[in-house]
N, C-alpha and C positions, 0 to 999 in steps of 0.2 A: 584480814585486810581485803582480800579479794571479794568475799561475800559482803563486807561492809560497803565497799564501793558499788558493787552491783545492786545491792538492796537499796541504797540511797538513790540510785538512778531508776529504780523500778524495773531492773533487768533480771533475766533468769539467774539463778544461783550457780555457784561453781560446779555443783554436781550435774546440772543440766548442760553447762557449757563444756565441761571436761569430765564426762562420765568415766568411772573406773572400769567400766565394761569395755571401753574402747582401748585397744592395744596401743594406740598412739599416745595415750595418757600414762601408760606405765613408765614410771621413772622420769616423767616429765619434770623439768625444773620448775619449782613453784614461783620463782622470779619471772619466768616466761609467762606462766598463767596469770600472774598479777598484772604484767604489762599488757597482755592481750585483753584482759578484762577491762583495764583502764582505757584501752583504745576504744572499746565498745561504749564506755561511759562518755568519752569525748565525742564519739560519733553520734551519740544520742543528744548532744548539745550541752553537756555538763562539764564543769571544771572543778577540780578539787580546791576547796578552801582550806580544810585541814583534815588530818587523820589522827585520831587519838586512840592509842592502843595500850592495853594493860596485859602484861604477861605475868602470871603467878606461877612460880616454880621454886621449890626448895633448893634445887640444884639443877643445872649449873647456875652459878651466880651470874646474872645478866648485867648488873650495873657497870662492871668494867668495860663491857663491849657496847654499851648503850649508844654512845655517840657514833661509833662505826656502823651500828645497825641502822640508826636514823639516816646517816649519810647514804648508805646502800639503798634503803627504801626510797629515799628522795631521788636518787639517781635512776632507779628502775622506773619511777613514775615521771621523771622529768620535771620535778617540782623543787622548790627551795627546801632545805632541811628544816627551816622554821615552820613549814606546813605539816611536819610529821612530829608527833609526840609519842614517846614510848615510856611507859612506867613499868619498872620491874618490882614485883612484890614477892614475898615468900608466904608460905602458909603458916609461919610462926609455929611450926610443929603440929598444927591442927589439921584434921581432915586428910583427904587423899593427897592434896597438894603438899601439905606439911609433912606427910609421911614419905614424900618423894615418889609416890605411886603414879602421879600424873602431873601434867603441866596444863594450865588453863589459860586461854587467851581470849580477850574481848576487844573489839575494835568498833569505833564509831567514825563514820565519814560524813563530813559536811561538804555538800556540793552546791554549786551555784550555776544557774542557767546562763 
């Protein structure tokens, strides 16, 4: 989400803003990084229209927590929950996601000047 917002605004990516080589970023809350990144997006003159995210995980099952996750993300960004979409997918037993070896996430942000 953080990189989707930064990228849509043409700003540096999360690794440039919060490098893992900086001790201040060790253990930093990802919600804080998301909010700080969105503050930069706003400062650059952009506003979020919507955020569309897909999380592929065999486990844990995300569907039961989906609405709470959307509400939390919207709260962090200071937007309406209707501006945040989250889809939970499984790997259907195929590939690394299906085998439970990894979780994959993709996100697209639509911004407006």
